[in-house]
N, C-alpha and C positions, 0 to 999 in steps of 0.2 A: 347699683350705686354702692360704693364702699362706706363703711362706717368711719367716723372720725377716730383717730388713734385713741386707744383706751388702755389704761392700766400699766403700760410698760414704758412710758416715756421717761427714761432715766438719764439724766445728765449730772454727772458727778462734778465735772469741772465746766466752767463756762465755755460755751462754743467759741472756737477761735479758728485761725487759719490752719491750725494743726489738723482740723477735720477736713482734709483734702480728698479723702478717699471714701466713697460710699459703696456698700455691698448690699445686695438684696438676698435675704434668706427666705425661701419657701419652706415652711414648716407645717406638715400635715399631721394631725393627730387623729385619734379614733372618733372624735366628735366634732372637730372643727379644723379648718385650715386657716393659715394667715400668712401674709407677706410682711416682713419686717425689714426695715432699712437700718443698717448699722454704719456708723461713721467712726472710723478708727484713726486715732492719732498716736503719737508716741507714748503719752501718758493718759489718753482719753478714750473712752469707749461709750458711745451714745446709741441708744436704740429707740426707734419709733415704729410702732405698728401702724401700717398704712392701709391694711385691708384684712377683714376677717370674714370667713364664710362658713356655712355649715357643712358638716360631713355626715350625710344622712343615708344609711344603708337602705337598700330596696329589697323587699322579699318578692321573688318571682316563684313560679310553680316549681322550679328545680332547686330553689334554695335562696340563701341570703347573699346579696351581692353588694359590692361597692359601686356607687354611681361615679365612675371614674371620669366620665365626660364632664359632669357637673364640676368635679374637682379641678379638672384641667381648665375649665372656663373661669373658676374662681381664681386660679393661679394667674391666668392671663389678665384678669381684671386687676389683681393685686400688683402685677408687674407694671401695668399702665399707671397705677397710682404711684409706684416707686419711680417711674420715669419722670413724673411730674415733680417729684422732690429734687431731681437733678443729680448729676455727677455719678450715676451708677457705673462702676467699672467691671462688675462681675456679679454673677448670681449662682446660688447653689440650692439644691433640693434635698430635703430629708423627709422621711416618713416612718411609719411603723414597719415592722419586719414581716417575713414569711410569705406574704401574699404576692400574687403575680398576674400578669397578663400573657397570653399566648398569641404569637403572630403567625400568620400563614406565609406561604412562599412569596406572596406579593407585599408582605409587611403590614397587612391589615390585622386589626385585633379580632380574635376569635371569641365572640361572646363577651359577657361582662365578668370581670374578675370576681371571684368568690371571696367572701368575708371569712376570716379565720374562725369566727364563731359559728359558722354553718356546720350542720351535723353530718355532712357528706363524708367526713373522714371516719365515721363510726365503722369499725371493722377493717379499716385500711392498715392500722398498726399491725394487726396479726398477719396480714398478707406480706408486709415488708419483713417482719421478723421471721417469717417462714423461709425467706431467702437469705437474710443476714440477721443473725440473732442480736438481741439487744446488747449483750456484752461486746460482741464484735463490732457492732455499729458504733457504739461509744468509743471503741478503741480507734476507729477511723476518724470520726467527726468530733468527738469530745463534747457533744451537744446534749444539753438537758433534754429529757423526754417530755415533749408536749405533743398532744395528739394532732395538733394543727400545723406542725412543722411542714415545710414545703415538701419534703420527701414523702409524707403521708398524703398530702393533698394530691400530689401527682399520682400516687398509687390508687387513690380513690377514683380517678378519672381514666384508669387504664381501660383501653378498648373502646373509648368513646370516639365519636367522629371528630370532636374538637381536638383531642390529643393526637389523633391520627393525622390530622391536617396540620398540626403545629410544626413549625420549623425553628422558632426562637421563643425562649422564655425570658421575659424581662420582669424583674421585681418592680414593685410599684414606682419607686423613685426613678429607676432606670427607664421605665415606660414613659414617665412624664418628660424625662430628659430627651428621650428619643422623639417625642412629639415637639419638643422645643428646638431640637438641633438636627434631627435625622440620624444621629449617631447611635451605635449599638455598643453596650458595655454592661458590666456588672461590677458594682462597687464592692470592695471586699469585706467591709464590716458587715454589710447587710447580707452578702453572700454566705457569710459564716453562720447565719441563722437558718439556712435551708436544710441542713442535714446532708448536704451533697459535697461539702468542702472538706478536704483533708486537714485536720487541725494542726498537724505537725508541719506540713509543707506549705500550707496556705493556697493550694491549687485544687481545682475540681478533681474529685477522686474518679479516675477512669474505671478502676476496678469495681467500685461500688455502683456506678452508672451501668456498666455492662451486666452486672448480676441482677440489676432491677429492670433490665430491658429498656433503658433510657439512652437515647442517642446523644452521644457526647456533643454533637453539633448543635443541640438544642440550647446549650449554655454558652453565653457570650464571653469574650475575653474579659479578664478581670482588670479593674482599675483600682488605683489607690487614692486616698484622700489627697487632694492637691493637684491631681492629674487634670489636664484639660479634657473637657467632654464635648468640645465643639463650640460653634457660635450660632446665633439665632437664625432660624429659617426666615426667608423674606416675609411671609405672611404674619409670622409671630412678631417680627420687628415692626411691621406696618401697624399691627393692631395695638401693640404696647407703647409704641413711640420710643422704644429703645434703639440705640445704634445697632444695626445688624452685625457689626463686628464685636458686640458685647460678648465676652466669653462666658460659657457655663463651666464653672469649676466643679470638679468632683469633690464633694465634701464626705464626711463620715455620714452616709445617707441613712443608716439606722439611727433613728432619733436618740436612742440611748447612747450610742457611740459618740454622737456630737455632744450630748449632755456631759459625758465624762471628760471630753476635751476641756470643758469650761468649769471643772472643779477648782475652787479657789484653794487648792492644796499646794502649799509651799514647803512642806516638810514631809518626811516619810512617816509611815505608821498609820495611814489614813484608810478607812473604808468608806464606801459611798452607798447612798440609796437614791436612785432616780425615781421619784415618786409622782405618778400621775394615774392614768387608768390602771396601769401596772406599777408595782414596785419592783425595781431591779436592784437587788442588794448584793454587794460583793466587794472584790478587791481588784486592783490593777496589778497584773503580774508580767514578768518577762517571758514566761513559757507556760504552756498549758499544763494542767494537772489531770492526768489521764488514768488515775488509779481506779481499781474496782470500788474502793471506798467512795471515791468521788462520784462514780456512776450511781452507786446505791443511794447516795445522798441527793441525787438529781441535780448536780451542779453542771453548768455549761461553761465552755471555753469559746468565747466569741472574740473576734479580732477587734482591737482598737486601733488608733493611728500609731504610726511609727513602730510597728511590730509588737505593740503591747497586746496583752490578752485581758479581756474583761471576764474575770472568773466570778460568776454570779448565779443567783437563782431568781427565776421569775416568780413573783408573788402577786396574787390577784389583789390589786391595790385599791384606789379610790373608786374603782368600778362598782364595788359593793354599795358604797354610799351614793354614788350618782344614780344607780338603778333604783335604790330606795326612793330618792327624791323624784325620779320619774313616775314611780308607782304612786307616791303620795300626791303628786300633782294631779294624776288622773282621778284620785279620790277626794280632790279638793281639800287636802290637808296642808298645813304649813310646809314650805320648802326653803324658807329663807335660811341660808347656811349659817350665818352668825348666830341666829336664834337657836338653831338645832345644836350647834357646838356649845353654846352657853347651857342649854338643857343637858347635854351630854356631860359637861363638866360637873354638874350638880348631881348626876345620876350615881347610884351606888357602884363603887369599884368592883370589878370582877363578878358582877351579878350573873353574867352569862358570857360565854366565849365560843367562837367557831373557828374552824380551820378555813382560812380564806381560800385555800387551794382545793377545797373539796369540789368534786365534779359538778355537784348540784348548783354551784355558784357561777359556772362558766357562761351559760346562755342568757340572753336577755330575758326579762320577765319580772314577775312579782318577787322581788328580793326580800322584802320584809317577811313575807310568808315562808319563804325558804329558810330564813334565819330562825324564825320561830319553830319551824318543823325540826330543824337541826338541834335546837335546844331541847325540845321535847324528846327527841329520839335519844339524846345523850344524857337524859335525866337531870337537866339543868333548869333553873328558873327561866320561864319564858319571858322575854322583855315585853313589858306591856305598853310603854310609852315610846314616842319617837326618840326622845332623849336617851332612853335605855338601849334602843336599837343602835343608835349612833355610837354610844359608849362601847357597846359590844364590838362594833366593827373596828373602832380605833384601837381598843385595847388588844383585840385579836391581831390587827396589823402590827402593832408594836411588838408583840410576842413573836409573830412571824419574822419581823426584821431581826430580832434578837437571835432566834434560832438560826437563820440563814448566815448571819455574820459570825456567830460562834463556830458553826460548822466550817465556814470558809477559812477562818483563821487556823482551825485545827488541821484541816486537809491540806492547806497550802504551807503550813509551818510558819505562819506569820503572827506577829503581835499587832493588835489594834489599839491605838491610843485615842482616836477620835473618829467621829462619823460626819461626813459631808452629806447633807440631805438636800437635794436639788429638785427642781421641777415644781409643778403646781402644788404638790403636797407640802412644800416648804412654806406656803402661806398659812397652813393649818397649825396654829400655835399649840393646840391641844395634842395633835398627833406628834409634833416635834418633841414636846415635853414628855409625852408618854414613851416615846422611843428612847429618850435619854434615860428615863426612870427604869425602863425594862432592861436596857443593856448595861446600865451603870457606867456609861461613857458620855462625855460631852458631845453635843450635836451642834454643828454649824449649819444653819439653814440658809439656803440661798446659793446662787442666784435662782430666782423662779424661772427666768427665761434661759436656763442653761443650754437647752438644745439650740435655740437661735444663736446664742452667743458662740457656741462651738462651731456652728455652721459658718458664721461670719469670720471667726478667727482663722479657720483653715483657708478660707478665701484670702484673708489678708496676708497670711503667711505665703501663699502661692504668689501674691503680688509683691512680696518682699518687704512688707510693712512691719511684720513682727517676726520674732525669732522662733526658737524651738518650743517644744511643749511646755517646758518649765517657764519660758518667758510669757507664753499665752496665759498660763495660770497665775503668774504674778500680776499681770494686767487685770485679770478678773478680781483677784484678791484686793487690789488697791482701788478699783473703780466701782465695784458692785456693793449694794447694801446687803449686809449679812447680819443674822441674828444668832445669838449664842444661848444654848440651853445646858444647864448643868444638872446632873441627876439629883432627884429629890425623893423622899419617901423611903420605904422599907424594901430593899432589894429581895429580902426573903419572901415578901408577899408575891413578887413576880415569880420567884422560884416555884412557889406552891401553885400559882396559876399555870405556869408552863407544865408542871407535872400533871395537873388536872387535865389540861388540854391534850397532852400527849397520851394519856391513858384512855381518852374517849374513843369510841369507834369512829373511823374516818368515813366509811361509805354507808349508804342507806342499806 
């Protein structure tokens, strides 16, 4: 049974006949999935969450996996709730990036898709770099080095029965769409995160695939946001109650790409931070930045809609805080987020700092202990209270946001005048204020549901109800609740904190 709508029922203008068109957004994150119905009018945009379900990974003997069947069932239950709301004319699916399922020659899923936080890619990077060096690989893909990128996941299963039997690779949103419609395709914004796409041409790199002994036929044809992805299979329509002719529209299926669509950015000079489990901090460009300096700074060139480039860095975001809360819950310690944030606001500034992207913070587990160990190893004060730990995390994230945006501006030759911070992190007043303080730039926080909004707006554009990207962003800016933060305090204190963090050893 679905839960009642919670948290994101936003109606800026009174409902009216202008709300003639409803769209269903399936939005899967690292910890939960939800189905959201959006109703779009000329000057109106209304969201209602109709179903939420957990996304709980499962550890088997061979590693950590996504429970993709449970996710698909949650998706179907959510679409059934959406159908009850009436008037659904399209649906779209977005999820996280890089993970995939493999299909055999009969189209059956081979095993359970691995979780990107699984350790199976340990050692795979060296095997790929032995065939295609790091510099050359970046020159082809323009992709930030992350040890769990799809290219390394595939290398880690080389020679296995599963990979030998595989005939088709589908990224998670494309797999779900295949189960909804029977169609096969690869959406380009998500495909650009695999490490297999040529950043300049926007096509699969045949040369790279050949050198890594990967069959080109494994990768499906590419789709662009707005392309049709088929209609519902009969059993899907029967279960959900949706019309079998309901189209599934290709959206920007990488959740960050959808979030960037929904930036309330109406003037140039903006940077963005999409902040949730990860913080994705960067710029929107017209062309990739493929310089050696960009590679050395570990920036990625991922595709956005309409030929744009998301030039950004992945930063370990609210994952650190959420893992702390999971550990504290097991220890019967307080986990109420507003209380923790209030304690953090009172904690001593810059008492201790960590590099959020340190490898010791990637895997699930006892995050408070890892933070204390990092501080001890780097000669800092060890945070003693929960509030001090939370303060450490948020100030460290603010510094990571500052570092990423400063580097992005320098490498791309752009000036930044303001920051748009969207996603779940935009609800965190302390993080938003600290980010403004650290960067010395104004921060516009919201919308929180940027990913779902971007998903819905791409569907609405495909249906002819909204115009170009600028029109979509104007609609966001005029209909969504936004909060504004101006820099406060002494920027020199942040300069000193950044120097202190940068000079600390990064690895155990």
